[in-house]
C-alpha positions as CSV (number, residue, x, y, z in Angstrom):
1,M,-0.2,-0.2,-0.3
2,I,1.2,3.4,-1.0
3,A,0.0,7.2,0.1
4,L,1.1,9.5,-1.3
5,L,0.8,12.7,1.5
6,Q,1.0,16.0,0.4
7,R,0.7,19.1,3.1
8,V,-2.3,21.9,1.6
9,T,-3.8,25.1,2.8
10,G,-6.8,23.3,0.9
11,A,-8.3,20.9,-1.9
12,T,-11.3,20.6,-3.6
13,L,-12.3,17.6,-5.2
14,R,-15.3,17.8,-8.4
15,I,-16.5,14.7,-10.5
16,E,-18.3,15.7,-12.9
17,G,-17.7,19.2,-12.1
18,E,-19.6,19.1,-9.0
19,V,-18.1,19.7,-5.5
20,R,-17.5,16.9,-3.6
21,A,-15.5,17.8,-0.9
22,E,-13.6,20.8,0.3
23,T,-11.1,21.2,2.4
24,G,-8.8,24.0,4.6
25,K,-5.5,23.1,6.5
26,G,-4.4,19.2,6.0
27,L,-3.5,16.4,4.2
28,V,-3.9,15.1,0.5
29,V,-3.3,11.7,0.7
30,L,-3.7,9.4,-2.8
31,L,-3.9,6.0,-1.4
32,G,-2.6,3.3,-3.8
33,L,-4.0,-0.3,-2.9
34,E,-1.8,-3.3,-3.9
35,K,-2.2,-7.1,-4.4
36,D,-1.3,-8.2,-1.5
37,D,-2.7,-5.4,0.8
38,D,-5.6,-5.9,3.4
39,L,-7.0,-3.6,5.8
40,A,-4.9,-4.3,8.7
41,V,-2.1,-3.3,7.0
42,G,-4.2,-0.4,6.2
43,E,-5.2,0.9,9.2
44,K,-2.1,0.9,10.2
45,L,-1.1,3.1,7.4
46,L,-3.2,5.4,7.6
47,R,-3.3,5.5,11.8
48,R,0.6,6.6,10.3
49,V,-0.9,9.3,8.5
50,L,-2.8,10.3,11.0
51,D,0.1,10.6,13.6
52,Y,3.1,11.6,11.1
53,R,4.6,14.8,11.8
54,V,4.3,17.8,8.3
55,F,2.9,20.2,10.6
56,P,4.9,23.3,12.0
57,D,5.7,23.8,15.5
58,A,5.6,27.4,17.6
59,E,9.7,27.0,16.4
60,G,8.7,26.3,12.6
61,R,9.5,22.1,13.1
62,M,7.8,19.5,10.9
63,N,6.3,18.2,14.7
64,C,2.4,18.3,14.1
65,S,0.5,16.0,13.1
66,L,-3.0,16.2,11.6
67,R,-4.4,15.2,14.5
68,D,-2.5,17.5,16.6
69,I,-3.3,20.9,13.9
70,D,-7.3,19.3,14.0
71,G,-6.8,19.6,10.7
72,D,-9.0,17.9,8.0
73,L,-8.0,14.8,5.7
74,L,-9.1,14.1,1.4
75,L,-8.8,10.6,1.4
76,V,-8.5,9.8,-2.4
77,S,-8.3,5.9,-4.1
78,Q,-5.1,5.5,-6.4
79,F,-4.1,2.6,-8.2
80,T,-1.7,4.4,-10.6
81,L,0.2,4.9,-7.9
82,A,0.5,1.4,-7.5
83,A,1.8,0.8,-11.2
84,D,5.0,-1.2,-11.8
85,T,7.7,2.0,-13.7
86,R,10.8,0.2,-13.1
87,K,11.8,-0.5,-16.6
88,G,9.3,1.0,-20.6
89,R,7.4,3.9,-21.3
90,R,4.2,2.6,-19.9
91,P,3.2,1.6,-16.9
92,G,1.8,-1.9,-15.4
93,F,-0.6,-2.7,-13.1
94,S,-0.3,-6.2,-12.1
95,T,0.9,-5.1,-9.1
96,A,-2.4,-3.7,-8.7
97,M,-5.1,-5.2,-6.7
98,P,-8.0,-5.6,-8.7
99,P,-10.4,-3.4,-8.9
100,A,-13.4,-5.4,-7.0
101,E,-11.5,-5.4,-4.7
102,A,-10.3,-2.7,-3.9
103,E,-13.1,-0.6,-4.3
104,A,-14.3,-2.4,-1.2
105,L,-11.3,-2.6,1.2
106,Y,-11.3,1.2,-0.6
107,D,-14.4,1.6,1.4
108,A,-13.5,-0.2,4.9
109,L,-10.5,1.5,5.4
110,V,-12.5,4.7,4.6
111,S,-15.3,3.5,7.1
112,S,-12.1,2.3,9.4
113,I,-10.5,5.4,9.4
114,G,-13.7,7.6,9.5
115,S,-14.9,6.3,13.3
116,D,-11.1,7.2,14.3
117,Y,-10.7,11.0,12.5
118,S,-14.0,13.6,12.1
119,N,-12.2,15.3,9.8
120,L,-12.7,13.1,6.5
121,Q,-13.5,13.5,3.3
122,T,-12.7,11.3,0.0
123,G,-13.1,11.3,-3.6
124,E,-15.6,8.6,-5.5
125,F,-13.9,5.5,-6.2
126,A,-13.1,5.2,-9.6
127,A,-14.4,8.0,-10.8
128,D,-12.8,10.7,-12.6
129,M,-11.9,13.0,-10.2
130,K,-10.3,16.7,-11.0
131,I,-8.2,17.6,-7.4
132,A,-7.3,21.5,-7.2
133,L,-5.0,22.0,-4.6
134,E,-2.5,24.3,-2.7
135,N,0.5,22.5,-2.1
136,D,1.8,23.9,1.1
137,G,5.9,24.3,1.2
138,P,5.5,22.2,-1.0
139,V,5.8,19.5,1.3
140,T,5.6,16.2,0.0
141,F,6.2,12.4,1.6
142,S,5.3,8.9,0.1
143,L,4.8,6.5,2.8
144,R,4.9,2.7,2.3
145,S,3.3,-0.4,4.3
């Protein structure tokens, strides 16, 4: 499982021109699910995201987590993160979780993390989404399970 974290001052997610999610200060997390991932792995990774210290403290050091600042979390499934890009000029998706399994796992993770963190918003699985965000810093991290 891969989580690409982007610290943002705000983000807007649209589907077919309609705003489906809008956040203030927090994180946009793009989540790539791979074949061997499961709920336990995902819960552990997403709890790590909530506690990952990427926000500045009073001295400007990255010592605060999303929970510490009570920030917003926009969680979006993005299967292209699971692509194999090691060779050639076209990504391969043999390592990505099949769509039906990925949707079930994504939904379970959204439910689980939503019960733990109320400032959660999501995209729609497999939808063509447009995300506008203002990356703060820019600060971007890639976490793997």
